[in-house]
C-alpha positions in Angstrom: 0.1 0.3 0.0 0.9 3.5 -0.9 1.6 5.6 2.6 1.3 8.7 0.0 -2.6 7.8 0.7 -2.0 7.7 4.8 -3.7 10.1 7.1 -0.5 12.1 7.8 1.4 11.8 4.3 3.5 14.6 4.1 4.2 14.7 7.7 7.8 14.4 8.7 9.0 13.5 12.2 12.3 13.6 13.4 12.2 11.1 16.5 15.2 11.5 19.0 13.5 8.8 21.4 14.5 5.9 22.7 13.1 3.0 24.9 9.2 3.1 24.6 6.8 5.9 25.5 8.4 8.2 22.3 8.9 5.4 20.3 5.4 4.1 20.9 4.0 7.5 19.7 6.3 7.7 16.4 5.5 4.1 15.2 1.9 5.5 15.3 2.6 8.4 13.5 4.8 6.3 10.8 1.7 3.3 10.1 -0.6 6.4 9.1 1.9 7.8 6.6 4.5 10.3 8.6 7.7 10.3 7.3 9.8 9.4 10.8 13.6 9.5 10.4 14.3 7.7 14.1 18.1 9.5 15.3 19.8 7.1 17.6 23.1 7.5 19.3 26.0 5.4 17.7 25.6 2.5 20.5 21.9 2.6 19.8 18.6 2.6 21.6 19.2 0.7 24.7 16.2 -1.6 24.0 18.2 -3.1 21.0 19.5 -5.4 24.0 16.8 -5.8 26.0 16.4 -9.4 25.8 16.1 -12.4 25.0 14.3 -13.2 22.9 16.7 -11.4 20.0 15.7 -11.4 16.6 19.3 -11.4 14.6 21.1 -8.6 16.4 18.1 -6.2 17.9 15.6 -7.4 20.7 12.2 -8.0 20.2 11.3 -5.1 22.5 13.1 -2.8 20.2 11.7 -4.2 17.0 8.3 -4.2 18.8 7.7 -0.7 18.7 10.2 0.8 15.4 9.0 -0.2 12.3 7.9 2.3 9.6 10.8 4.3 10.2 14.3 5.1 8.7 16.9 4.9 11.3 20.3 7.0 11.0 23.0 6.8 13.7 24.4 10.5 14.9 26.6 11.7 18.0 24.4 14.5 19.1 27.0 15.1 22.2 29.1 16.7 19.2 28.8 20.2 17.0 28.7 18.3 13.8 25.8 16.2 15.1 23.9 19.1 16.5 24.8 20.4 13.0 23.1 17.9 11.0 20.1 17.8 13.4 19.2 21.4 12.3 19.9 20.6 8.9 16.9 17.7 9.6 14.9 20.2 11.2 14.8 22.5 8.6 11.7 21.0 6.9 10.5 18.9 9.7 7.0 19.1 11.2 7.7 17.3 14.7 10.3 16.8 16.9 9.8 14.4 19.3 12.4 13.3 22.2 12.8 12.0 25.6 15.6 13.4 27.1 16.7 14.7 30.6 14.9 18.1 31.1 17.7 20.5 30.2 19.1 18.1 27.6 18.6 20.7 24.6 19.4 24.2 26.2 22.9 22.1 27.1 23.5 21.7 23.5 22.4 25.3 22.8 19.1 24.1 20.9 16.8 24.8 23.8 13.0 25.2 22.2 12.2 28.4 23.4 15.6 30.1 23.1 16.4 28.5 19.4 14.1 25.9 17.9 10.8 28.3 18.0 12.5 31.2 16.5 14.5 29.2 14.0 11.7 26.7 12.9 8.4 28.7 13.8 5.8 26.1 12.3 7.3 23.3 14.6 5.9 20.9 17.1 8.7 19.7 19.8 7.1 16.9 21.7 9.2 16.4 25.1 8.5 13.3 27.1 9.7 13.0 30.7 9.5 11.5 34.0 8.1 14.3 35.9 8.7 17.4 34.0 11.6 19.9 34.3 10.3 21.7 37.4 8.5 21.0 40.6 9.6 19.1 43.6 10.1 16.0 41.1 11.7 18.2 38.3 14.3 16.6 36.5 14.3 13.5 37.7 14.4 10.2 35.7 11.3 8.2 35.6 10.6 4.6 34.5 7.6 3.1 33.6 7.3 0.7 37.1 8.5 3.5 39.2 5.6 5.4 38.2 3.3 2.6 38.5 4.7 2.7 41.8 4.5 6.5 42.7 1.5 7.5 40.7 -0.9 4.6 43.0 -1.0 1.8 40.2 0.4 -0.7 42.2 -1.4 0.1 45.2 -4.8 -0.8 43.5 -3.1 -3.4 41.4 -3.1 -7.5 43.3 -4.9 -9.4 45.6 -6.3 -8.0 48.5 -4.5 -10.4 50.7 -1.3 -10.0 48.6 1.2 -6.5 48.3 1.1 -4.2 45.5 1.5 -5.2 42.1 3.0 -4.1 39.1 0.6 -4.1 36.3 2.1 -7.2 33.7 2.8 -4.5 31.2 4.5 -1.1 30.9 1.1 0.8 30.8 2.1 3.9 31.4 5.1 4.5 28.7 2.4 2.9 26.3 -0.3 5.3 27.4 2.2 8.5 27.5 3.0 7.4 24.2 -0.6 7.6 23.7 -1.1 11.0 25.1 2.0 12.4 23.3 0.5 11.2 19.9 -2.8 13.0 20.7 -0.5 16.0 21.6 0.6 16.4 18.5 -2.2 16.1 16.8 -3.9 18.7 19.2 -0.8 21.2 18.0 -0.9 20.7 14.6 -4.7 21.2 14.2 -4.1 24.6 15.9 -1.2 25.2 13.5 -3.8 25.3 10.7 -5.3 28.6 12.6 -1.8 30.1 13.4 1.0 28.7 11.4 2.9 28.0 14.9 3.9 25.3 16.1 4.6 24.8 19.9 6.2 22.6 22.3 4.1 19.7 24.4 5.6 18.4 27.9 4.2 14.7 28.7 5.4 13.2 31.5 5.1 9.8 32.3 3.8 11.2 36.0 1.1 12.9 34.7 -0.2 10.3 32.8 0.0 7.2 35.4 -2.2 9.9 37.5 -4.7 10.6 34.5 -5.1 6.4 34.7 -6.8 6.4 38.2 -9.8 6.2 37.4 -12.8 5.3 39.3 -9.9 5.1 42.3 -10.0 8.9 42.3 -13.1 9.4 41.6 -14.1 7.1 44.4 -11.9 8.5 46.9 -12.8 12.4 46.3 -16.3 10.9 47.1 -16.1 8.7 49.9 -12.7 10.1 51.0 -11.7 6.4 51.5 -8.0 5.1 50.5 -9.0 2.8 47.6 -7.6 -1.2 48.1 -6.6 -3.9 45.8 -9.6 -6.1 44.7 -8.2 -8.7 42.6 -9.7 -8.9 39.3 -12.9 -7.6 40.9 -14.6 -4.1 40.2 -14.7 -1.3 43.0 -17.8 -0.6 41.4 -19.5 -3.1 39.7 -20.5 -6.4 40.8 -20.5 -9.5 39.2 -17.5 -8.0 37.7 -14.6 -10.5 38.4 -13.2 -13.8 37.3 -15.1 -16.8 38.3 -14.6 -20.4 38.6 -16.3 -22.9 36.4 -16.4 -26.3 36.0 -13.5 -25.7 33.4 -11.4 -22.6 32.7 -12.0 -19.6 34.7 -14.4 -17.1 32.9 -14.6 -13.2 33.0 -17.8 -12.1 33.6 -18.6 -7.9 33.1 -21.7 -7.5 34.0 -22.7 -3.9 34.0 -26.7 -3.9 34.5 -29.6 -5.0 35.3 -30.5 -6.6 32.2 -27.5 -8.3 32.0 -27.6 -9.8 35.2 -31.2 -11.2 34.7 -30.2 -13.2 31.4 -27.1 -14.4 33.3 -29.0 -15.6 36.1 -31.4 -17.1 33.4 -28.5 -19.1 31.7 -27.3 -20.5 34.9 -30.3 -21.5 35.9 -30.5 -19.4 39.1 -33.6 -17.3 38.9 -33.5 -17.2 42.9 -30.8 -14.8 42.8 -33.1 -12.2 40.5 -35.5 -12.7 44.1 -33.1 -11.8 46.3 -32.7 -8.8 47.8 -29.1 -8.9 48.2 -28.6 -8.6 44.5 -31.5 -6.7 43.6 -29.3 -3.9 41.9 -25.7 -3.1 41.5 -25.5 -1.0 44.3 -26.6 -4.1 46.4 -24.6 -6.9 44.5 -21.8 -4.7 45.1 -22.2 -4.5 48.7 -23.1 -8.6 49.1 -20.4 -9.2 46.3 -18.9 -12.3 48.5 -21.9 -13.7 49.0 -22.9 -13.6 45.2 -19.5 -14.5 44.0 -20.4 -18.2 46.0 -23.6 -18.2 44.6 -22.6 -18.0 40.8 -19.7 -20.3 41.2 -21.5 -22.6 42.4 -23.6 -22.9 39.4 -20.9 -22.3 37.1 -19.5 -25.4 38.7 -21.6 -27.0 36.2 -20.4 -25.5 33.0 -17.7 -25.4 30.4 -16.1 -22.0 30.8 -15.2 -21.5 27.3 -18.2 -22.7 26.0 -20.2 -21.0 28.4 -18.5 -17.6 27.8 -19.2 -17.9 23.9 -22.5 -18.4 24.8 -23.1 -15.6 27.1 -21.3 -12.8 25.1 -23.5 -14.0 21.4 -26.8 -13.3 24.3 -25.4 -10.1 25.2 -24.0 -10.7 28.5 -20.2 -9.3 28.8 -17.8 -12.4 29.3 -15.0 -14.3 27.9 -12.2 -16.8 28.8 -9.2 -16.2 30.0 -6.6 -16.5 27.4 -2.8 -16.7 26.9 -1.2 -14.7 24.8 -0.6 -17.7 22.2 -4.1 -18.3 22.4 -4.6 -14.5 21.5 -2.4 -14.7 18.5 -4.3 -17.8 17.3 -7.8 -16.1 17.3 -9.3 -16.2 14.2 -10.4 -12.8 15.0 -6.9 -11.2 15.5 -6.1 -11.9 12.3 -9.4 -10.9 11.0 -9.1 -7.5 12.5 -5.4 -6.8 11.0 -3.6 -6.9 14.1 -1.0 -9.4 12.7 1.6 -7.6 10.4 4.0 -9.5 8.7 6.9 -8.0 6.8 9.4 -10.3 5.6 10.6 -12.1 9.1 8.9 -9.1 11.2 6.2 -10.0 12.6 4.5 -7.3 14.7 1.0 -6.0 16.1 -1.4 -4.0 14.0 -2.8 -0.5 14.4 -6.0 -0.4 16.2 -7.2 2.5 14.5 -9.1 1.7 11.4 -9.8 4.7 9.4 -11.9 3.9 6.3 -10.3 6.3 3.4 -6.7 6.3 4.4 -5.8 3.3 6.5 -2.4 2.5 8.3 -0.1 1.0 6.4 3.1 -1.2 7.1 5.4 -0.8 5.0 9.6 -1.7 6.5 10.2 -3.6 9.2 12.2 -1.9 12.2 15.4 -0.7 10.9 19.3 -1.7 12.0 21.2 0.5 13.7 22.1 2.9 11.5 20.5 1.5 8.5 19.3 4.7 6.5 22.2 6.6 7.2 23.7 7.6 4.3 20.2 7.6 2.4 19.1 10.1 4.7 22.4 12.0 4.5 22.3 12.0 0.3 18.4 13.0 1.0 19.7 16.2 2.4 21.6 17.4 -0.5 25.1 16.8 1.3 28.1 16.2 -1.1 29.9 12.8 -0.9 33.1 14.5 0.3 30.6 16.1 3.0 29.4 12.7 3.8 32.9 10.9 3.6 34.1 12.9 6.7 30.8 12.7 8.9 31.7 8.7 8.9 35.3 9.3 8.7 34.8 11.6 11.7 32.6 9.2 13.9 29.9 12.0 13.9 27.5 9.2 12.1 27.8 5.2 11.4 25.9 2.8 9.2 
């Protein structure tokens, strides 16, 4: 598919970010047609070494968030590297970076002082742990640390266990999505003003923003939320339940769905029990309700029951392992399996009717496109040779 038809065709992005939040954002931009040039230090994005597993020289972690990008390796700690970056920014729309706050200023290219003056239409997206100021300003942030500090771990896990890290880097990925949203907001505003602006996206902010409904509950009741395992703090039945075979997850959000569930389980008596009359009552009496439901669920095959219930309008699913998700026919039907040569990845969840995402190139090897990008800047052969010879760039 020709990426010139993508929703972001014509957009040029210079991506200085590493690890996950920034690359997650720039891959989403690239999937929808943006030209993304990823600049890495000569040693590479550190996630190239975050394995096993490895695919060739690179860890699968890196390959999961860096497709559809051109990769060049540049030493930005040297003046010649900064000069090259400034050349790349001359016709760029977006700059993404997740350096420690103050790094661009130390290099003499701070947004307010230099970049906004030289490139007034440039959108600068800075991703950091805590921002540049405030009590935690300038400190480093990693996903798991923010999960701990922003309260996510405190509400994750079983009631009788300790706080538990969510089993995926949710803060990093939501930070990437918020960076994506911020860039698109700034691009839309630029149509009116003709001006770019700087985006301040922090892991801490994004972590705290995920605390729904726990913060809302705390504001209303003044009680510190506790861990409830798989159960929802506000809804019942909304939990994992044992069956005669494999466990299932029920997410019953209203009385109509509860009535259908009871009908399928031949548990009509529960509908007449005042303890389960509505969601408020069911939430207060959730343990008694769970025992009553599991007594009936023990007579059923979990997988078959889950399939039947969801088709009847009762939100329910069997608890699938990762391999089962990959094998599920709906995963492929939704275009979520991407294959480019020996590369396999997860497709974009954003489906546009006229300008769908496209998958054009596998994640680049370190410096794979350095010479191509330098030639695209119009640099002559001798200048390019000097950059390689002096160790400013590599391929």
